[in-house]
C-alpha positions as a Markdown table, in Angstrom:
| # | Residue | x | y | z |
|---|---|---|---|---|
| 1 | Unk | 100.1 | 164.0 | 124.2 |
| 2 | Unk | 103.0 | 161.6 | 123.5 |
| 3 | Unk | 105.0 | 163.0 | 126.4 |
| 4 | Unk | 102.0 | 162.7 | 128.7 |
| 5 | Unk | 101.4 | 159.1 | 127.5 |
| 6 | Unk | 105.1 | 158.3 | 128.4 |
| 7 | Unk | 104.8 | 159.9 | 131.9 |
| 8 | Unk | 101.5 | 158.3 | 132.7 |
| 9 | Unk | 102.5 | 154.9 | 131.3 |
| 10 | Unk | 105.7 | 154.9 | 133.3 |
| 11 | Unk | 103.7 | 155.7 | 136.5 |
| 12 | Unk | 101.2 | 152.9 | 135.8 |
| 13 | Unk | 104.0 | 150.4 | 135.1 |
| 14 | Unk | 105.8 | 151.4 | 138.3 |
| 15 | Unk | 102.6 | 151.0 | 140.2 |
| 16 | Unk | 102.0 | 147.5 | 138.8 |
| 17 | Unk | 105.6 | 146.5 | 139.5 |
| 18 | Unk | 105.2 | 147.7 | 143.1 |
| 19 | Unk | 101.9 | 145.9 | 143.6 |
| 20 | Unk | 103.3 | 142.7 | 142.0 |
| 21 | Unk | 106.3 | 142.8 | 144.4 |
| 22 | Unk | 104.1 | 143.3 | 147.4 |
| 23 | Unk | 101.8 | 140.4 | 146.3 |
| 24 | Unk | 104.9 | 138.2 | 145.9 |
| 25 | Unk | 106.2 | 139.3 | 149.3 |
| 26 | Unk | 102.9 | 138.5 | 151.1 |
| 27 | Unk | 102.8 | 135.1 | 149.3 |
| 28 | Unk | 106.4 | 134.3 | 150.3 |
| 29 | Unk | 106.0 | 135.4 | 154.0 |
| 30 | Unk | 102.4 | 134.3 | 154.6 |
| 31 | Unk | 101.7 | 131.8 | 151.9 |
| 32 | Unk | 98.7 | 133.6 | 150.4 |
| 33 | Unk | 99.3 | 134.4 | 146.8 |
| 34 | Unk | 96.9 | 136.9 | 145.3 |
| 35 | Unk | 96.1 | 138.6 | 148.6 |
| 36 | Unk | 97.2 | 142.0 | 147.3 |
| 37 | Unk | 96.0 | 141.4 | 143.8 |
| 38 | Unk | 92.4 | 140.6 | 144.7 |
| 39 | Unk | 91.4 | 144.1 | 146.0 |
| 40 | Unk | 93.2 | 145.7 | 143.1 |
| 41 | Unk | 91.2 | 143.5 | 140.6 |
| 42 | Unk | 88.0 | 144.3 | 142.5 |
| 43 | Unk | 88.7 | 148.0 | 142.1 |
| 44 | Unk | 89.4 | 147.6 | 138.4 |
| 45 | Unk | 86.2 | 145.6 | 138.0 |
| 46 | Unk | 84.2 | 148.4 | 139.5 |
| 47 | Unk | 85.8 | 151.0 | 137.4 |
| 48 | Unk | 85.5 | 149.0 | 134.2 |
| 49 | Unk | 81.8 | 148.2 | 135.0 |
| 50 | Unk | 81.1 | 151.9 | 135.1 |
| 51 | Unk | 82.8 | 152.5 | 131.8 |
| 52 | Unk | 80.9 | 149.6 | 130.1 |
| 53 | Unk | 77.7 | 151.2 | 131.3 |
| 54 | Unk | 78.8 | 154.6 | 130.0 |
| 55 | Unk | 79.6 | 153.1 | 126.6 |
| 56 | Unk | 76.2 | 151.5 | 126.4 |
| 57 | Unk | 74.5 | 154.7 | 127.1 |
| 58 | Unk | 75.9 | 156.0 | 123.8 |
| 59 | Unk | 73.1 | 154.0 | 122.1 |
| 60 | Unk | 70.5 | 154.6 | 124.8 |
| 61 | Unk | 71.1 | 151.1 | 126.2 |
| 62 | Unk | 70.7 | 150.9 | 129.9 |
| 63 | Unk | 71.0 | 147.5 | 131.7 |
| 64 | Unk | 70.6 | 147.7 | 135.4 |
| 65 | Unk | 73.7 | 149.3 | 136.9 |
| 66 | Unk | 73.4 | 147.5 | 140.2 |
| 67 | Unk | 73.3 | 144.2 | 138.4 |
| 68 | Unk | 76.4 | 145.0 | 136.4 |
| 69 | Unk | 78.3 | 146.3 | 139.3 |
| 70 | Unk | 77.1 | 143.6 | 141.7 |
| 71 | Unk | 77.6 | 140.8 | 139.3 |
| 72 | Unk | 81.1 | 141.8 | 138.4 |
| 73 | Unk | 82.2 | 142.3 | 142.0 |
| 74 | Unk | 80.6 | 139.0 | 143.0 |
| 75 | Unk | 82.4 | 137.1 | 140.2 |
| 76 | Unk | 85.8 | 138.7 | 141.0 |
| 77 | Unk | 85.2 | 138.4 | 144.7 |
| 78 | Unk | 84.4 | 134.7 | 144.4 |
| 79 | Unk | 88.1 | 134.1 | 143.6 |
| 80 | Unk | 88.8 | 134.6 | 147.3 |
| 81 | Unk | 87.9 | 131.0 | 147.7 |
| 82 | Unk | 90.9 | 129.9 | 145.7 |
| 83 | Unk | 93.1 | 132.4 | 147.6 |
| 84 | Unk | 92.1 | 132.0 | 151.2 |
| 85 | Unk | 90.8 | 128.5 | 151.5 |
| 86 | Unk | 94.0 | 126.8 | 152.6 |
| 87 | Unk | 92.6 | 123.2 | 152.8 |
| 88 | Unk | 90.6 | 123.3 | 149.6 |
| 89 | Unk | 89.7 | 119.7 | 148.7 |
| 90 | Unk | 91.5 | 118.5 | 145.6 |
| 91 | Unk | 88.4 | 116.4 | 144.6 |
| 92 | Unk | 85.9 | 119.3 | 145.0 |
| 93 | Unk | 83.5 | 119.1 | 142.1 |
| 94 | Unk | 83.4 | 122.9 | 141.7 |
| 95 | Unk | 87.1 | 123.3 | 141.2 |
| 96 | Unk | 88.9 | 126.6 | 142.0 |
| 97 | Unk | 87.9 | 128.1 | 138.6 |
| 98 | Unk | 84.3 | 127.0 | 139.0 |
| 99 | Unk | 83.5 | 129.6 | 141.7 |
| 100 | Unk | 83.5 | 132.5 | 139.2 |
| 101 | Unk | 81.2 | 130.5 | 136.9 |
| 102 | Unk | 78.8 | 129.9 | 139.8 |
| 103 | Unk | 78.9 | 133.6 | 140.6 |
| 104 | Unk | 78.2 | 134.4 | 136.9 |
| 105 | Unk | 75.2 | 132.1 | 137.1 |
| 106 | Unk | 73.9 | 134.1 | 140.1 |
| 107 | Unk | 74.6 | 137.3 | 138.2 |
| 108 | Unk | 72.3 | 136.0 | 135.3 |
| 109 | Unk | 69.6 | 135.3 | 137.9 |
| 110 | Unk | 70.1 | 138.8 | 139.3 |
| 111 | Unk | 69.6 | 140.3 | 135.8 |
| 112 | Unk | 66.3 | 138.5 | 135.3 |
| 113 | Unk | 65.1 | 139.4 | 138.8 |
| 114 | Unk | 66.0 | 143.0 | 138.2 |
| 115 | Unk | 64.2 | 143.2 | 134.9 |
| 116 | Unk | 61.1 | 141.6 | 136.6 |
| 117 | Unk | 61.1 | 144.4 | 139.1 |
| 118 | Unk | 61.1 | 147.2 | 136.6 |
| 119 | Unk | 59.0 | 145.5 | 133.9 |
| 120 | Unk | 56.2 | 147.7 | 132.6 |
| 121 | Unk | 55.6 | 146.8 | 128.9 |
| 122 | Unk | 57.0 | 144.4 | 126.3 |
| 123 | Unk | 60.3 | 145.3 | 124.5 |
| 124 | Unk | 63.8 | 145.7 | 125.8 |
| 125 | Unk | 63.9 | 143.0 | 128.5 |
| 126 | Unk | 65.9 | 140.4 | 126.6 |
| 127 | Unk | 68.3 | 143.1 | 125.3 |
| 128 | Unk | 68.9 | 144.4 | 128.9 |
| 129 | Unk | 69.5 | 140.9 | 130.3 |
| 130 | Unk | 71.9 | 140.1 | 127.4 |
| 131 | Unk | 73.8 | 143.3 | 128.0 |
| 132 | Unk | 74.1 | 142.6 | 131.7 |
| 133 | Unk | 75.4 | 139.1 | 131.0 |
| 134 | Unk | 77.8 | 140.5 | 128.4 |
| 135 | Unk | 79.1 | 143.0 | 130.9 |
| 136 | Unk | 79.7 | 140.3 | 133.5 |
| 137 | Unk | 81.4 | 138.0 | 131.1 |
| 138 | Unk | 83.6 | 140.7 | 129.5 |
| 139 | Unk | 84.7 | 142.3 | 132.8 |
| 140 | Unk | 84.2 | 140.0 | 135.8 |
| 141 | Unk | 84.8 | 136.5 | 134.2 |
| 142 | Unk | 87.8 | 137.5 | 132.1 |
| 143 | Unk | 89.4 | 139.4 | 135.0 |
| 144 | Unk | 89.1 | 136.2 | 137.0 |
| 145 | Unk | 91.6 | 134.5 | 134.7 |
| 146 | Unk | 94.2 | 137.2 | 135.7 |
| 147 | Unk | 93.9 | 136.0 | 139.3 |
| 148 | Unk | 94.0 | 132.3 | 138.4 |
| 149 | Unk | 97.0 | 132.8 | 136.1 |
| 150 | Unk | 98.8 | 134.3 | 139.2 |
| 151 | Unk | 97.7 | 131.3 | 141.3 |
| 152 | Unk | 98.7 | 128.7 | 138.7 |
| 153 | Unk | 101.9 | 130.1 | 137.3 |
| 154 | Unk | 103.0 | 132.5 | 140.0 |
| 155 | Unk | 104.2 | 136.1 | 139.4 |
| 156 | Unk | 106.4 | 134.8 | 136.6 |
| 157 | Unk | 103.4 | 133.8 | 134.5 |
| 158 | Unk | 101.5 | 137.0 | 135.3 |
| 159 | Unk | 104.5 | 139.2 | 134.6 |
| 160 | Unk | 105.2 | 137.4 | 131.3 |
| 161 | Unk | 101.6 | 138.0 | 130.1 |
| 162 | Unk | 101.5 | 141.6 | 131.1 |
| 163 | Unk | 104.9 | 142.4 | 129.7 |
| 164 | Unk | 104.1 | 140.6 | 126.4 |
| 165 | Unk | 100.8 | 142.4 | 126.0 |
| 166 | Unk | 101.8 | 145.9 | 127.0 |
| 167 | Unk | 105.2 | 145.9 | 125.3 |
| 168 | Unk | 103.4 | 144.8 | 122.1 |
| 169 | Unk | 101.1 | 147.8 | 122.5 |
| 170 | Unk | 104.0 | 150.2 | 123.0 |
| 171 | Unk | 106.1 | 148.6 | 120.3 |
| 172 | Unk | 103.2 | 148.7 | 117.8 |
| 173 | Unk | 102.6 | 152.4 | 118.6 |
| 174 | Unk | 106.3 | 153.3 | 118.2 |
| 175 | Unk | 106.8 | 151.2 | 115.0 |
| 176 | Unk | 103.6 | 152.3 | 113.5 |
| 177 | Unk | 104.5 | 156.0 | 113.9 |
| 178 | Unk | 107.9 | 155.4 | 112.4 |
| 179 | Unk | 107.3 | 153.1 | 109.5 |
| 180 | Unk | 103.6 | 152.3 | 109.5 |
| 181 | Unk | 102.1 | 152.4 | 105.9 |
| 182 | Unk | 99.5 | 149.7 | 105.6 |
| 183 | Unk | 96.3 | 150.0 | 107.7 |
| 184 | Unk | 95.4 | 146.9 | 109.6 |
| 185 | Unk | 91.8 | 147.8 | 110.5 |
| 186 | Unk | 91.1 | 151.2 | 108.9 |
| 187 | Unk | 87.4 | 151.3 | 110.0 |
| 188 | Unk | 87.8 | 150.0 | 113.6 |
| 189 | Unk | 91.2 | 151.6 | 114.5 |
| 190 | Unk | 92.6 | 153.9 | 111.8 |
| 191 | Unk | 95.9 | 154.3 | 113.7 |
| 192 | Unk | 96.9 | 150.6 | 113.7 |
| 193 | Unk | 99.1 | 149.4 | 110.9 |
| 194 | Unk | 100.4 | 146.0 | 109.8 |
| 195 | Unk | 104.0 | 147.2 | 110.3 |
| 196 | Unk | 103.1 | 148.4 | 113.8 |
| 197 | Unk | 101.6 | 145.0 | 114.6 |
| 198 | Unk | 104.7 | 143.1 | 113.4 |
| 199 | Unk | 106.9 | 145.5 | 115.4 |
| 200 | Unk | 104.7 | 145.0 | 118.4 |
| 201 | Unk | 105.1 | 141.2 | 118.3 |
| 202 | Unk | 108.9 | 141.6 | 118.0 |
| 203 | Unk | 108.9 | 143.9 | 121.0 |
| 204 | Unk | 106.8 | 141.5 | 123.0 |
| 205 | Unk | 109.0 | 138.5 | 122.3 |
| 206 | Unk | 112.2 | 140.4 | 123.0 |
| 207 | Unk | 110.8 | 141.9 | 126.2 |
| 208 | Unk | 109.3 | 138.7 | 127.5 |
| 209 | Unk | 112.4 | 136.7 | 126.9 |
| 210 | Unk | 114.5 | 139.4 | 128.6 |
| 211 | Unk | 112.1 | 139.3 | 131.6 |
| 212 | Unk | 112.2 | 135.5 | 132.0 |
| 213 | Unk | 115.9 | 135.4 | 131.6 |
| 214 | Unk | 116.3 | 138.0 | 134.3 |
| 215 | Unk | 113.9 | 136.1 | 136.6 |
| 216 | Unk | 115.8 | 132.9 | 135.9 |
| 217 | Unk | 114.9 | 129.9 | 133.7 |
| 218 | Unk | 111.6 | 128.4 | 134.6 |
| 219 | Unk | 111.8 | 124.6 | 134.8 |
| 220 | Unk | 108.5 | 124.2 | 132.8 |
| 221 | Unk | 110.1 | 126.0 | 129.9 |
| 222 | Unk | 113.5 | 124.4 | 129.1 |
| 223 | Unk | 114.2 | 126.4 | 125.9 |
| 224 | Unk | 113.7 | 129.8 | 124.4 |
| 225 | Unk | 111.4 | 128.6 | 121.7 |
| 226 | Unk | 108.5 | 128.1 | 124.1 |
| 227 | Unk | 109.0 | 131.6 | 125.6 |
| 228 | Unk | 108.9 | 133.1 | 122.2 |
| 229 | Unk | 105.7 | 131.2 | 121.3 |
| 230 | Unk | 104.1 | 132.3 | 124.5 |
| 231 | Unk | 105.0 | 135.9 | 123.9 |
| 232 | Unk | 104.0 | 135.9 | 120.3 |
| 233 | Unk | 100.6 | 134.4 | 121.1 |
| 234 | Unk | 100.0 | 136.9 | 123.9 |
| 235 | Unk | 100.9 | 139.7 | 121.5 |
| 236 | Unk | 98.5 | 138.6 | 118.9 |
| 237 | Unk | 95.6 | 138.0 | 121.3 |
| 238 | Unk | 96.4 | 141.4 | 122.9 |
| 239 | Unk | 96.0 | 143.1 | 119.5 |
| 240 | Unk | 92.7 | 141.2 | 119.1 |
| 241 | Unk | 91.6 | 142.4 | 122.5 |
| 242 | Unk | 92.4 | 146.0 | 121.6 |
| 243 | Unk | 90.4 | 145.7 | 118.4 |
| 244 | Unk | 87.6 | 144.0 | 120.2 |
| 245 | Unk | 87.2 | 147.0 | 122.5 |
| 246 | Unk | 87.5 | 149.3 | 119.4 |
| 247 | Unk | 84.6 | 147.4 | 117.9 |
| 248 | Unk | 82.6 | 148.0 | 121.0 |
| 249 | Unk | 83.4 | 151.7 | 121.1 |
| 250 | Unk | 82.7 | 152.3 | 117.4 |
| 251 | Unk | 79.4 | 150.5 | 117.7 |
| 252 | Unk | 78.4 | 152.7 | 120.7 |
| 253 | Unk | 79.7 | 155.9 | 119.0 |
| 254 | Unk | 82.4 | 156.6 | 121.6 |
| 255 | Unk | 86.1 | 157.4 | 121.1 |
| 256 | Unk | 87.3 | 156.3 | 124.5 |
| 257 | Unk | 85.8 | 154.3 | 127.4 |
| 258 | Unk | 86.2 | 157.4 | 129.6 |
| 259 | Unk | 88.5 | 160.4 | 130.2 |
| 260 | Unk | 90.0 | 159.2 | 133.5 |
| 261 | Unk | 93.5 | 158.7 | 132.0 |
| 262 | Unk | 94.4 | 161.5 | 129.5 |
| 263 | Unk | 96.3 | 160.1 | 126.6 |
| 264 | Unk | 95.0 | 156.6 | 127.3 |
| 265 | Unk | 91.3 | 157.0 | 127.6 |
| 266 | Unk | 89.8 | 155.0 | 130.4 |
| 267 | Unk | 90.7 | 152.0 | 132.5 |
| 268 | Unk | 88.9 | 149.8 | 130.0 |
| 269 | Unk | 91.2 | 151.1 | 127.3 |
| 270 | Unk | 94.1 | 149.9 | 129.4 |
| 271 | Unk | 92.5 | 146.5 | 130.2 |
| 272 | Unk | 91.1 | 145.6 | 126.8 |
| 273 | Unk | 94.1 | 143.6 | 125.6 |
| 274 | Unk | 94.6 | 142.0 | 129.0 |
| 275 | Unk | 91.0 | 140.9 | 129.2 |
| 276 | Unk | 91.3 | 138.8 | 126.1 |
| 277 | Unk | 94.9 | 137.7 | 126.7 |
| 278 | Unk | 94.3 | 136.4 | 130.3 |
| 279 | Unk | 92.2 | 133.3 | 129.5 |
| 280 | Unk | 94.5 | 132.4 | 126.6 |
| 281 | Unk | 97.6 | 132.8 | 128.8 |
| 282 | Unk | 96.0 | 130.7 | 131.5 |
| 283 | Unk | 95.2 | 127.9 | 129.0 |
| 284 | Unk | 98.6 | 128.1 | 127.4 |
| 285 | Unk | 100.5 | 128.1 | 130.8 |
| 286 | Unk | 98.5 | 125.1 | 132.1 |
| 287 | Unk | 99.1 | 123.3 | 128.8 |
| 288 | Unk | 102.8 | 123.9 | 129.1 |
| 289 | Unk | 102.8 | 122.7 | 132.7 |
| 290 | Unk | 101.2 | 119.4 | 131.6 |
| 291 | Unk | 103.5 | 119.1 | 128.6 |
């Protein structure tokens, strides 16, 4: 299983690097950052939506599938405004990040309309609406921050976030297997250890600093200390994102979000740490730009 994880992990990282380079190339040649990323995120949103619905079925919870799929695709798709509207007015009251929020509001309305259509007797309506909204917030809204991190900080910001989060995951796994003794969350995730988490943070900081050094010093970060802070925060919130999905799976009585990726579980298992890290990375990057 470890060998398969390494092979599949290498393939996934290589694919991400290739897509990232292609997105950067299109941005440099045609001035449209995020053009390649948007369809990829749309595909991931669709796959993650299906896995969320499957997890909920573990407890016989069935929000309307078309609402969850449609809402998430609408939310992620709304980011096309920020990508393709060249002359977007600076003083627009919506703001570029406001379009996903408007799409989420439409998704909430879709959830209510859908429940109205299938209503037969009292009980379950509020739960279904709440689960639909949760699914749209967890998948569509959080994935939107990945796109906006790319637009605000370029590929440097996105690459730094991905490297920090995923190298923390790999470092925690390796360190935990070697010297892990003290369980961090024995009920939620028995395999995670405190030693592994510390090792993951160290891996994340070293890898992110190495990446940013290789890419060249970014003018908004004049010293190594800010790089290390960014990487450490990303590592910590990435671990929290992983534990958040573990909480979700345990509550639904599932081990993995799906069996699409042997050794990893499902696409949601790969995205869990990124979903929570993306809005924090966006906020931190914007704060550092204003600093």
